[in-house]
FILUM-954402 format. One record per residue (C-alpha): residue number from 1; residue in three letters; x negated, y negated, z negated. Coordinates in nm, 3 decimals, decimal comma. Example, Ala and Ser with C-alpha at 12.3 -4.5 7.8 and 13.67 -1.06 7.14 Angstrom:
% residues 2
+------+------+---------+---------+---------+
| resi | resn |       u |       v |       w |
+------+------+---------+---------+---------+
|    1 |  Ala |  -1,230 |   0,450 |  -0,780 |
|    2 |  Ser |  -1,367 |   0,106 |  -0,714 |
+------+------+---------+---------+---------+
% end
This chain:
% residues 274
+------+------+---------+---------+---------+
| resi | resn |       u |       v |       w |
+------+------+---------+---------+---------+
|    1 |  Met |   1,899 |  -3,182 |   3,232 |
|    2 |  Asp |   2,007 |  -3,506 |   3,064 |
|    3 |  Ala |   1,963 |  -3,583 |   2,692 |
|    4 |  Pro |   2,305 |  -3,460 |   2,568 |
|    5 |  Glu |   2,264 |  -3,134 |   2,761 |
|    6 |  Arg |   1,912 |  -3,085 |   2,623 |
|    7 |  Leu |   2,042 |  -3,153 |   2,271 |
|    8 |  Ala |   2,318 |  -2,896 |   2,313 |
|    9 |  Glu |   2,073 |  -2,645 |   2,457 |
|   10 |  Leu |   1,831 |  -2,699 |   2,167 |
|   11 |  Ser |   2,109 |  -2,650 |   1,911 |
|   12 |  His |   2,218 |  -2,332 |   2,091 |
|   13 |  Arg |   1,861 |  -2,205 |   2,105 |
|   14 |  Ser |   1,812 |  -2,281 |   1,737 |
|   15 |  Ala |   2,128 |  -2,093 |   1,640 |
|   16 |  Leu |   2,040 |  -1,793 |   1,855 |
|   17 |  Ala |   1,690 |  -1,774 |   1,713 |
|   18 |  Gly |   1,807 |  -1,816 |   1,353 |
|   19 |  Ala |   1,554 |  -2,095 |   1,335 |
|   20 |  Ala |   1,505 |  -2,332 |   1,043 |
|   21 |  Val |   1,325 |  -2,593 |   1,257 |
|   22 |  Val |   1,301 |  -2,634 |   1,634 |
|   23 |  Ala |   1,102 |  -2,915 |   1,795 |
|   24 |  Asp |   1,114 |  -2,970 |   2,172 |
|   25 |  Asn |   0,855 |  -3,201 |   2,333 |
|   26 |  Leu |   0,857 |  -3,417 |   2,019 |
|   27 |  Ser |   0,647 |  -3,733 |   2,032 |
|   28 |  Ile |   0,616 |  -4,013 |   1,777 |
|   29 |  Arg |   0,455 |  -4,353 |   1,826 |
|   30 |  Phe |   0,422 |  -4,632 |   1,573 |
|   31 |  Gly |   0,426 |  -4,994 |   1,689 |
|   32 |  Gln |   0,476 |  -5,150 |   2,030 |
|   33 |  Gly |   0,269 |  -5,225 |   2,339 |
|   34 |  Glu |  -0,110 |  -5,210 |   2,338 |
|   35 |  Thr |  -0,129 |  -5,190 |   1,959 |
|   36 |  Ala |   0,098 |  -4,883 |   1,939 |
|   37 |  Thr |  -0,044 |  -4,569 |   1,778 |
|   38 |  Ala |   0,048 |  -4,227 |   1,913 |
|   39 |  Ala |   0,085 |  -4,000 |   1,610 |
|   40 |  Leu |   0,232 |  -3,688 |   1,775 |
|   41 |  Ser |   0,244 |  -3,584 |   2,139 |
|   42 |  Asp |   0,472 |  -3,321 |   2,296 |
|   43 |  Ile |   0,516 |  -3,099 |   1,991 |
|   44 |  Ser |   0,716 |  -2,785 |   2,072 |
|   45 |  Leu |   0,753 |  -2,551 |   1,777 |
|   46 |  Thr |   0,998 |  -2,300 |   1,630 |
|   47 |  Ile |   0,998 |  -2,214 |   1,259 |
|   48 |  Gly |   1,205 |  -1,908 |   1,173 |
|   49 |  Gln |   1,427 |  -1,869 |   0,870 |
|   50 |  Gly |   1,228 |  -1,730 |   0,580 |
|   51 |  Asp |   0,888 |  -1,816 |   0,730 |
|   52 |  Phe |   0,609 |  -1,984 |   0,537 |
|   53 |  Val |   0,444 |  -2,217 |   0,787 |
|   54 |  Ser |   0,134 |  -2,421 |   0,714 |
|   55 |  Leu |   0,040 |  -2,727 |   0,921 |
|   56 |  Ile |  -0,335 |  -2,771 |   0,930 |
|   57 |  Gly |  -0,556 |  -3,011 |   1,123 |
|   58 |  Pro |  -0,801 |  -3,300 |   1,083 |
|   59 |  Ser |  -0,706 |  -3,605 |   0,878 |
|   60 |  Gly |  -0,477 |  -3,838 |   1,070 |
|   61 |  Cys |  -0,357 |  -3,573 |   1,315 |
|   62 |  Gly |   0,011 |  -3,622 |   1,228 |
|   63 |  Lys |   0,079 |  -3,330 |   0,991 |
|   64 |  Thr |   0,262 |  -3,547 |   0,740 |
|   65 |  Thr |   0,434 |  -3,739 |   1,020 |
|   66 |  Leu |   0,578 |  -3,412 |   1,153 |
|   67 |  Leu |   0,692 |  -3,315 |   0,803 |
|   68 |  Arg |   0,853 |  -3,657 |   0,756 |
|   69 |  Ala |   1,028 |  -3,628 |   1,093 |
|   70 |  Ile |   1,181 |  -3,297 |   0,982 |
|   71 |  Ala |   1,298 |  -3,476 |   0,666 |
|   72 |  Asp |   1,449 |  -3,767 |   0,868 |
|   73 |  Leu |   1,203 |  -4,011 |   0,712 |
|   74 |  Val |   1,043 |  -4,089 |   1,051 |
|   75 |  Gln |   1,230 |  -4,114 |   1,381 |
|   76 |  Pro |   1,103 |  -3,945 |   1,700 |
|   77 |  Thr |   1,007 |  -4,171 |   1,989 |
|   78 |  Ser |   1,099 |  -3,898 |   2,237 |
|   79 |  Gly |   1,188 |  -3,532 |   2,241 |
|   80 |  Leu |   1,432 |  -3,345 |   2,021 |
|   81 |  Leu |   1,435 |  -3,195 |   1,674 |
|   82 |  Arg |   1,678 |  -2,962 |   1,497 |
|   83 |  Val |   1,680 |  -2,860 |   1,128 |
|   84 |  Asn |   1,899 |  -2,561 |   1,045 |
|   85 |  Gly |   2,081 |  -2,623 |   1,373 |
|   86 |  Met |   2,155 |  -2,988 |   1,282 |
|   87 |  Thr |   1,997 |  -3,322 |   1,349 |
|   88 |  Pro |   1,745 |  -3,419 |   1,079 |
|   89 |  Glu |   1,990 |  -3,686 |   0,963 |
|   90 |  Ala |   2,271 |  -3,433 |   0,924 |
|   91 |  Ala |   2,037 |  -3,194 |   0,742 |
|   92 |  Arg |   1,934 |  -3,474 |   0,503 |
|   93 |  Leu |   2,294 |  -3,570 |   0,433 |
|   94 |  Ala |   2,378 |  -3,203 |   0,376 |
|   95 |  Arg |   2,084 |  -3,180 |   0,132 |
|   96 |  Ala |   1,953 |  -2,887 |   0,333 |
|   97 |  Tyr |   1,591 |  -2,932 |   0,227 |
|   98 |  Gly |   1,378 |  -3,015 |  -0,075 |
|   99 |  Tyr |   1,066 |  -3,233 |  -0,043 |
|  100 |  Val |   0,752 |  -3,210 |  -0,257 |
|  101 |  Phe |   0,512 |  -3,504 |  -0,222 |
|  102 |  Gln |   0,135 |  -3,516 |  -0,269 |
|  103 |  Ala |   0,178 |  -3,666 |  -0,617 |
|  104 |  Pro |   0,441 |  -3,535 |  -0,862 |
|  105 |  Ala |   0,604 |  -3,881 |  -0,901 |
|  106 |  Leu |   0,764 |  -3,793 |  -1,233 |
|  107 |  Leu |   0,917 |  -4,057 |  -1,460 |
|  108 |  Pro |   0,706 |  -4,064 |  -1,779 |
|  109 |  Trp |   0,993 |  -4,172 |  -2,006 |
|  110 |  Arg |   1,214 |  -3,879 |  -1,904 |
|  111 |  Ser |   1,167 |  -3,526 |  -2,032 |
|  112 |  Val |   1,071 |  -3,247 |  -1,792 |
|  113 |  Ala |   1,432 |  -3,127 |  -1,778 |
|  114 |  Arg |   1,566 |  -3,478 |  -1,718 |
|  115 |  Asn |   1,313 |  -3,530 |  -1,436 |
|  116 |  Val |   1,442 |  -3,214 |  -1,273 |
|  117 |  Thr |   1,806 |  -3,320 |  -1,313 |
|  118 |  Leu |   1,755 |  -3,677 |  -1,186 |
|  119 |  Pro |   1,870 |  -3,607 |  -0,826 |
|  120 |  Leu |   2,174 |  -3,425 |  -0,963 |
|  121 |  Glu |   2,261 |  -3,719 |  -1,186 |
|  122 |  Ile |   2,243 |  -3,951 |  -0,885 |
|  123 |  Ile |   2,504 |  -3,746 |  -0,698 |
|  124 |  Gly |   2,729 |  -3,732 |  -1,003 |
|  125 |  Met |   2,698 |  -3,364 |  -1,101 |
|  126 |  Gly |   2,835 |  -3,286 |  -1,449 |
|  127 |  Arg |   2,598 |  -3,262 |  -1,743 |
|  128 |  Ala |   2,648 |  -2,892 |  -1,818 |
|  129 |  Glu |   2,593 |  -2,796 |  -1,455 |
|  130 |  Arg |   2,283 |  -3,018 |  -1,434 |
|  131 |  Gln |   2,136 |  -2,856 |  -1,744 |
|  132 |  Ala |   2,203 |  -2,508 |  -1,609 |
|  133 |  Glu |   2,031 |  -2,596 |  -1,279 |
|  134 |  Ala |   1,732 |  -2,744 |  -1,462 |
|  135 |  Lys |   1,694 |  -2,429 |  -1,672 |
|  136 |  Arg |   1,723 |  -2,203 |  -1,367 |
|  137 |  Asn |   1,463 |  -2,397 |  -1,166 |
|  138 |  Leu |   1,219 |  -2,447 |  -1,452 |
|  139 |  Asp |   1,235 |  -2,073 |  -1,517 |
|  140 |  Leu |   1,162 |  -2,016 |  -1,146 |
|  141 |  Val |   0,841 |  -2,219 |  -1,168 |
|  142 |  Gly |   0,741 |  -2,069 |  -1,503 |
|  143 |  Leu |   0,806 |  -2,377 |  -1,715 |
|  144 |  Gly |   1,124 |  -2,278 |  -1,898 |
|  145 |  Asp |   0,956 |  -2,340 |  -2,236 |
|  146 |  Phe |   0,853 |  -2,695 |  -2,143 |
|  147 |  Ala |   1,194 |  -2,850 |  -2,069 |
|  148 |  Gly |   1,175 |  -3,088 |  -2,368 |
|  149 |  Lys |   0,818 |  -3,202 |  -2,302 |
|  150 |  Phe |   0,723 |  -3,524 |  -2,121 |
|  151 |  Pro |   0,510 |  -3,542 |  -1,805 |
|  152 |  Trp |   0,213 |  -3,692 |  -1,989 |
|  153 |  Gln |   0,205 |  -3,382 |  -2,209 |
|  154 |  Leu |   0,151 |  -3,153 |  -1,908 |
|  155 |  Ser |  -0,151 |  -3,071 |  -1,693 |
|  156 |  Gly |  -0,161 |  -3,185 |  -1,330 |
|  157 |  Gly |  -0,070 |  -2,838 |  -1,208 |
|  158 |  Met |   0,225 |  -2,816 |  -1,444 |
|  159 |  Gln |   0,346 |  -3,158 |  -1,332 |
|  160 |  Gln |   0,342 |  -3,042 |  -0,972 |
|  161 |  Arg |   0,544 |  -2,735 |  -1,069 |
|  162 |  Val |   0,803 |  -2,969 |  -1,224 |
|  163 |  Ser |   0,809 |  -3,153 |  -0,891 |
|  164 |  Ile |   0,879 |  -2,823 |  -0,713 |
|  165 |  Ala |   1,157 |  -2,743 |  -0,961 |
|  166 |  Arg |   1,311 |  -3,084 |  -0,888 |
|  167 |  Ala |   1,293 |  -3,019 |  -0,513 |
|  168 |  Leu |   1,483 |  -2,694 |  -0,568 |
|  169 |  Ser |   1,764 |  -2,867 |  -0,757 |
|  170 |  Phe |   1,998 |  -2,879 |  -0,454 |
|  171 |  Lys |   1,938 |  -2,509 |  -0,379 |
|  172 |  Pro |   1,788 |  -2,592 |  -0,038 |
|  173 |  Ser |   1,712 |  -2,328 |   0,220 |
|  174 |  Leu |   1,409 |  -2,528 |   0,341 |
|  175 |  Leu |   1,121 |  -2,655 |   0,126 |
|  176 |  Leu |   0,893 |  -2,924 |   0,272 |
|  177 |  Met |   0,559 |  -2,970 |   0,094 |
|  178 |  Asp |   0,306 |  -3,241 |   0,173 |
|  179 |  Glu |  -0,031 |  -3,116 |   0,045 |
|  180 |  Pro |   0,100 |  -3,082 |  -0,310 |
|  181 |  Phe |  -0,214 |  -2,920 |  -0,454 |
|  182 |  Gly |  -0,479 |  -3,128 |  -0,278 |
|  183 |  Ala |  -0,579 |  -3,332 |  -0,584 |
|  184 |  Leu |  -0,613 |  -3,033 |  -0,819 |
|  185 |  Asp |  -0,924 |  -2,841 |  -0,918 |
|  186 |  Glu |  -0,995 |  -2,513 |  -0,743 |
|  187 |  Ile |  -0,899 |  -2,286 |  -1,035 |
|  188 |  Thr |  -0,565 |  -2,462 |  -1,087 |
|  189 |  Arg |  -0,503 |  -2,466 |  -0,713 |
|  190 |  Asp |  -0,564 |  -2,091 |  -0,686 |
|  191 |  Gly |  -0,314 |  -2,024 |  -0,962 |
|  192 |  Leu |  -0,052 |  -2,248 |  -0,801 |
|  193 |  Asn |  -0,105 |  -2,086 |  -0,462 |
|  194 |  Leu |  -0,027 |  -1,749 |  -0,616 |
|  195 |  His |   0,273 |  -1,884 |  -0,806 |
|  196 |  Leu |   0,410 |  -2,059 |  -0,497 |
|  197 |  His |   0,372 |  -1,744 |  -0,287 |
|  198 |  Glu |   0,560 |  -1,541 |  -0,549 |
|  199 |  Leu |   0,831 |  -1,810 |  -0,570 |
|  200 |  Trp |   0,872 |  -1,807 |  -0,192 |
|  201 |  Ala |   0,892 |  -1,426 |  -0,187 |
|  202 |  Arg |   1,158 |  -1,423 |  -0,462 |
|  203 |  Thr |   1,380 |  -1,697 |  -0,323 |
|  204 |  Gly |   1,368 |  -1,629 |   0,053 |
|  205 |  Leu |   1,313 |  -1,999 |   0,121 |
|  206 |  Thr |   1,169 |  -2,130 |   0,444 |
|  207 |  Ala |   0,859 |  -2,336 |   0,362 |
|  208 |  Val |   0,669 |  -2,593 |   0,571 |
|  209 |  Phe |   0,343 |  -2,679 |   0,398 |
|  210 |  Val |   0,082 |  -2,942 |   0,487 |
|  211 |  Thr |  -0,277 |  -2,861 |   0,391 |
|  212 |  His |  -0,640 |  -2,933 |   0,479 |
|  213 |  Ser |  -0,756 |  -2,604 |   0,326 |
|  214 |  Ile |  -0,813 |  -2,302 |   0,549 |
|  215 |  Pro |  -0,810 |  -2,049 |   0,259 |
|  216 |  Glu |  -0,488 |  -2,202 |   0,125 |
|  217 |  Ala |  -0,318 |  -2,190 |   0,466 |
|  218 |  Val |  -0,428 |  -1,831 |   0,527 |
|  219 |  Phe |  -0,330 |  -1,709 |   0,180 |
|  220 |  Leu |   0,018 |  -1,865 |   0,178 |
|  221 |  Ser |   0,143 |  -1,844 |   0,533 |
|  222 |  Thr |   0,328 |  -1,616 |   0,766 |
|  223 |  His |   0,231 |  -1,858 |   1,047 |
|  224 |  Ile |  -0,038 |  -2,125 |   1,065 |
|  225 |  Val |   0,015 |  -2,417 |   1,302 |
|  226 |  Val |  -0,323 |  -2,560 |   1,404 |
|  227 |  Met |  -0,306 |  -2,921 |   1,522 |
|  228 |  Ser |  -0,546 |  -3,131 |   1,725 |
|  229 |  Arg |  -0,683 |  -3,471 |   1,632 |
|  230 |  Arg |  -0,456 |  -3,769 |   1,696 |
|  231 |  Pro |  -0,230 |  -3,775 |   1,881 |
|  232 |  Gly |  -0,140 |  -3,449 |   1,713 |
|  233 |  Arg |  -0,064 |  -3,156 |   1,942 |
|  234 |  Val |  -0,012 |  -2,790 |   1,862 |
|  235 |  Val |  -0,339 |  -2,615 |   1,950 |
|  236 |  Glu |  -0,229 |  -2,269 |   1,841 |
|  237 |  Val |   0,029 |  -2,096 |   1,624 |
|  238 |  Ile |  -0,144 |  -1,811 |   1,445 |
|  239 |  Glu |   0,069 |  -1,533 |   1,301 |
|  240 |  Ser |  -0,068 |  -1,380 |   0,983 |
|  241 |  Thr |  -0,177 |  -1,016 |   0,989 |
|  242 |  Leu |  -0,186 |  -0,996 |   0,609 |
|  243 |  Pro |   0,071 |  -0,798 |   0,409 |
|  244 |  Arg |   0,369 |  -1,000 |   0,286 |
|  245 |  Ala |   0,282 |  -0,931 |  -0,080 |
|  246 |  Arg |  -0,053 |  -1,093 |  -0,160 |
|  247 |  Arg |  -0,303 |  -1,117 |  -0,443 |
|  248 |  Leu |  -0,588 |  -1,364 |  -0,490 |
|  249 |  Glu |  -0,828 |  -1,072 |  -0,441 |
|  250 |  Asp |  -0,703 |  -1,040 |  -0,083 |
|  251 |  Arg |  -0,913 |  -1,344 |   0,006 |
|  252 |  Glu |  -1,221 |  -1,123 |  -0,001 |
|  253 |  Thr |  -1,089 |  -0,869 |   0,249 |
|  254 |  Pro |  -1,214 |  -0,841 |   0,609 |
|  255 |  Glu |  -0,861 |  -0,919 |   0,735 |
|  256 |  Phe |  -0,848 |  -1,245 |   0,539 |
|  257 |  Leu |  -1,194 |  -1,350 |   0,652 |
|  258 |  Ala |  -1,116 |  -1,268 |   1,016 |
|  259 |  Leu |  -0,795 |  -1,472 |   1,002 |
|  260 |  Ser |  -0,980 |  -1,763 |   0,840 |
|  261 |  Lys |  -1,239 |  -1,752 |   1,117 |
|  262 |  Arg |  -0,965 |  -1,761 |   1,380 |
|  263 |  Val |  -0,811 |  -2,070 |   1,217 |
|  264 |  Arg |  -1,152 |  -2,236 |   1,192 |
|  265 |  Thr |  -1,222 |  -2,168 |   1,560 |
|  266 |  Ala |  -0,883 |  -2,312 |   1,661 |
|  267 |  Leu |  -0,952 |  -2,622 |   1,448 |
|  268 |  His |  -1,288 |  -2,665 |   1,621 |
|  269 |  Asp |  -1,122 |  -2,631 |   1,963 |
|  270 |  Gly |  -0,853 |  -2,881 |   1,862 |
|  271 |  His |  -1,105 |  -3,133 |   1,733 |
|  272 |  Gly |  -1,231 |  -3,180 |   2,085 |
|  273 |  His |  -0,880 |  -3,206 |   2,232 |
|  274 |  Ala |  -0,802 |  -3,563 |   2,339 |
+------+------+---------+---------+---------+
% end
């Protein structure tokens, strides 16, 4: 099957499966010749609509590279990728996803509301509509009373919630998150994990979430994609056995601990995978 036929087949498969993301033998290399670095190798993966999928693996295994490929920020070297049945470029141009980075990247001279509306200003949306969207999204992340504050007046966790509200400004069906809580203390991180899970359950979004934390991946996810060390490969896709509605107390249950052990074992197996 030649490339156009494979592309058509992948799009057809994606549509039939109702998939948000489909990768088929995706590989990414940076550089040329002997100095080239293989970041990802032969990634084949399907992420269903409405799933919460965590990517977990050792540092440098290509988790963020895969996320950036979905967002059309990195181009595949080989293989195929579809996002909501489109090329990543088409999905980006259609504003089909929101992206939350590791750091909030808020502008300190703009209020919380005006940080949230910045992408909407750039595309020329009217002021009243922008303000309505900002209010809706800040309410979603529990910061409706902080619209007039400035980023420096907020805690780190609150700043990251503003970043999530901004990512939701285009009403995307897909939310891409690159280890957004990694720099936060454990107590704040626990609270944000719970809030994010509730937000995902309310909105029906598809989420792809990069993390190094096994408890975080297990608590949040419907599926956990365990990746090997570089070049990143999919070692195992683990489907959660936990109930869809979750509480922080669930992390002490035998089911949670058993799932965490399974992820840890897969990570250990993947660490030795060359």
